[in-house]
C-alpha positions in Angstrom: -58.1 -60.2 16.6 -58.6 -61.5 20.0 -55.7 -61.6 21.1 -55.0 -59.0 23.7 -51.2 -58.8 22.6 -51.9 -58.1 18.8 -54.9 -55.4 20.4 -51.7 -53.9 22.7 -49.3 -53.3 20.0 -51.9 -52.2 18.0 -53.0 -49.2 20.9 -49.8 -48.9 20.9 -48.7 -48.3 17.9 -51.3 -45.7 16.9 -51.4 -44.2 20.2 -48.1 -43.0 18.7 -49.1 -42.3 15.1 -51.4 -39.4 16.5 -48.7 -38.5 18.5 -46.5 -37.8 15.8 -48.8 -36.2 13.7 -50.0 -34.2 16.6 -45.9 -32.3 16.9 -45.8 -32.5 12.8 -49.3 -30.8 12.5 -47.0 -27.8 15.4 -44.5 -27.7 13.5 -46.0 -27.2 10.0 -48.4 -24.7 10.5 -48.2 -23.4 14.7 -44.4 -22.7 14.0 -45.0 -20.4 10.6 -47.8 -18.7 12.5 -45.4 -17.9 14.8 -42.9 -16.5 12.3 -43.9 -12.7 12.0 -43.6 -12.2 15.7 -40.0 -13.6 15.3 -38.8 -12.2 12.4 -38.9 -9.2 14.7 -35.7 -10.3 17.0 -32.5 -11.0 14.2 -29.7 -13.1 15.1 -26.3 -11.6 15.8 -23.6 -12.6 13.4 -25.7 -13.8 10.9 -28.8 -10.7 10.5 -31.4 -13.9 10.0 -34.1 -13.1 11.3 -34.8 -15.4 13.9 -38.6 -17.2 12.4 -37.2 -17.2 8.9 -34.2 -19.4 10.4 -37.1 -21.7 12.7 -38.7 -22.1 9.4 -35.6 -23.3 7.4 -33.7 -24.9 9.8 -35.7 -25.7 13.0 -38.6 -27.5 11.3 -36.2 -29.4 8.7 -34.1 -30.5 12.1 -37.0 -31.3 13.6 -39.0 -33.7 11.5 -35.3 -35.0 11.5 -35.2 -36.4 14.6 -38.8 -37.0 14.6 -38.5 -39.9 12.1 -35.5 -41.6 14.3 -37.8 -40.9 17.2 -40.5 -42.8 15.7 -38.6 -44.9 14.7 -36.9 -46.3 17.7 -40.3 -46.1 19.1 -41.9 -48.2 17.3 -38.9 -51.2 17.1 -39.5 -51.3 21.3 -43.1 -51.8 21.2 -42.5 -54.3 18.4 -39.3 -56.0 20.9 -42.5 -55.2 23.7 -45.3 -58.1 21.6 -42.7 -59.6 20.1 -43.7 -59.1 16.5 -41.3 -60.0 14.2 -40.2 -58.1 10.9 -40.4 -61.3 9.1 -43.3 -62.2 10.2 -45.2 -58.4 8.5 -44.0 -59.6 5.0 -47.2 -61.9 5.1 
């Protein structure tokens, strides 16, 4: 456990996880709280309230993009610290 490479890998992975949890909380809690004021604005040609549209489509798109971003960042962290996926199965 005293290997600095392992400690750095765990620290960077923990930081990435905390950033992702913060973004998840933002998109699942804070954005829906803003939906009521946003519902006063309607999207032209669709006649949908903006808050409803952002809640239904925007959050889903944000979660999908967050998943791909997380995977790419974690792969980079693993490459930087020479972590091989074959070794992770033990």
